[in-house]
C-alpha positions in Angstrom: -15.8 -7.5 5.2 -13.8 -4.7 2.9 -10.4 -5.7 1.2 -7.8 -2.6 0.4 -5.4 -2.1 -2.1 -3.0 0.6 -0.8 0.0 2.9 -1.6 2.6 3.6 1.5 5.5 6.5 1.4 8.3 4.7 2.8 11.0 7.3 4.8 13.5 7.4 1.8 10.5 8.4 -0.1 10.2 4.9 -2.0 6.8 3.8 -2.6 5.2 0.1 -1.7 2.3 -1.3 -2.5 0.3 -3.9 -0.8 -3.5 -5.4 0.0 -5.0 -6.4 2.9 -8.7 -6.9 4.7 -7.6 -4.8 8.0 -5.8 -1.4 6.6 -5.4 -0.4 10.2 -3.7 -3.4 11.5 -1.4 -3.7 8.2 -0.8 0.0 8.7 0.7 -0.7 12.2 2.7 -3.5 11.2 4.9 -2.0 8.1 5.9 0.7 11.0 6.2 -1.4 14.3 6.4 -5.1 14.1 8.6 -7.8 12.8 5.6 -9.1 10.3 5.4 -5.8 8.0 7.3 -6.4 4.8 11.1 -6.5 4.9 10.6 -3.8 2.5 8.9 -1.3 4.9 10.9 -2.4 8.1 14.2 -0.8 6.4 12.2 2.1 5.4 10.5 3.0 8.3 8.6 5.0 9.1 5.8 4.7 6.9 2.7 6.8 5.8 -0.5 5.7 3.9 -0.9 7.6 1.1 -3.6 5.9 -1.3 -5.9 3.1 -0.9 -8.9 1.7 -3.0 -11.5 -0.5 -1.8 -13.1 -3.9 -2.8 -15.8 -6.5 -2.1 -12.7 -9.7 -2.6 -9.6 -10.2 -1.8 -9.0 -11.4 -4.9 -10.2 -7.9 -6.7 -7.8 -6.0 -4.4 -4.7 -8.6 -5.2 -5.6 -7.9 -8.7 -5.7 -4.3 -8.4 -2.0 -4.3 -6.4 -0.2 -6.7 -9.3 -1.9 -4.0 -11.8 -0.9 -1.1 -9.4 2.9 -2.8 -9.5 3.5 -2.8 -12.7 3.0 1.0 -13.0 6.3 3.7 -12.9 6.5 5.8 -10.1 5.2 8.6 -12.0 2.1 6.9 -13.1 1.8 5.7 -8.9 1.9 9.7 -8.3 -0.5 10.4 -11.0 -3.2 8.1 -9.3 -2.4 9.3 -5.7 -2.8 13.1 -6.9 -6.3 11.8 -8.6 -8.1 10.8 -5.2 -7.2 13.7 -3.5 
C-alpha cells in the first residue's frame, strides 16, 4: 500500500495540503462529499496539482506538516519541480 502527500489548487487559487492512502477517493471527497475538508468544501472545485508517494502514513504526515510550513511561493516552486 502507498501513502500520499498532496497539494490541491482550489477554485479561489489557494493551495491545500493533505495526506491519504487513497488519492482517488480523497480527491472525490474534497470535490463532492461532506467528508471533504471544510477548507476545500467552500472552495470547490479543487484540482490535484502535486503528489509525493511514501511507504508509511507516518512519512506522508511528516511531509504534509513540512509542506504546510512552506510559503505559497515555496509550494509553487515545489510543484514546478515535479513537472
